[in-house]
C-alpha positions in Angstrom: 104.3 81.8 74.5 102.3 78.6 74.3 103.2 77.7 77.8 100.7 76.4 80.4 99.3 78.9 82.8 99.1 78.4 86.5 95.7 79.9 87.5 96.8 81.4 90.8 94.3 84.0 91.1 91.4 82.8 89.1 89.6 84.1 85.9 91.7 87.4 85.8 95.0 85.7 84.9 93.4 83.7 82.3 91.7 86.7 80.8 95.0 88.6 80.7 96.9 85.7 79.1 94.3 85.3 76.4 94.6 89.0 75.5 98.4 88.8 75.2 98.3 85.5 73.3 95.9 87.1 70.8 98.1 90.1 70.4 101.2 87.7 69.9 99.3 85.7 67.3 98.0 88.8 65.4 101.5 90.1 65.3 102.8 86.9 64.0 100.2 86.7 61.2 101.2 90.3 60.2 104.8 89.4 60.2 104.1 86.4 58.0 102.0 88.3 55.5 104.6 91.2 55.3 107.4 88.9 54.7 105.5 86.8 52.1 104.4 89.9 50.2 107.9 91.3 50.4 109.3 88.0 49.0 107.0 88.3 46.0 108.0 91.9 45.5 111.6 90.7 44.9 110.5 88.8 41.8 110.1 92.2 40.0 112.9 94.8 39.8 110.3 97.7 40.0 109.0 96.4 43.3 112.4 95.6 45.0 112.5 98.8 46.8 109.1 98.2 48.3 109.9 94.7 49.1 113.0 95.9 51.1 110.8 98.2 53.1 108.3 95.3 53.8 111.3 93.3 55.1 112.4 96.4 57.4 108.7 96.6 58.7 108.6 92.8 59.2 111.8 92.9 61.1 110.5 95.7 63.3 107.5 93.7 64.2 109.8 90.8 65.1 111.1 93.2 67.7 107.6 93.8 69.0 107.2 90.0 69.9 109.5 90.0 73.0 108.0 93.3 74.2 104.5 91.6 74.1 105.9 88.7 76.2 107.6 91.0 78.6 104.5 93.3 79.0 102.4 90.1 79.6 104.8 88.9 82.3 104.9 92.4 84.0 101.1 92.8 83.9 100.5 89.3 85.4 103.2 90.0 88.1 101.6 93.3 89.1 98.2 91.8 89.3 99.4 88.9 91.4 101.2 91.3 93.8 98.2 93.5 94.1 95.9 90.5 94.8 98.3 89.3 97.3 98.2 92.5 99.2 94.3 92.6 99.0 94.1 89.0 100.4 96.5 90.0 103.3 94.3 93.0 104.3 91.2 90.8 104.8 
């Protein structure tokens, strides 16, 4: 993410991009917190099991990142195509 947006069909694309950027950033914050807590859990032998599961959860959330970006791309593409059809009908 973090790329510039070409505003082709106005406010709607910007709104869509902001939503997906927010989801992406929230996911990154959660990943960071999970990995940080998991790292601290490895300092204690009794918490190592839970630390391992936190690393698994963090890794799963890392897989969510490309799906957020892909969904964003598909959503914008569909709206762009739909807007293109509406402008041709007028």
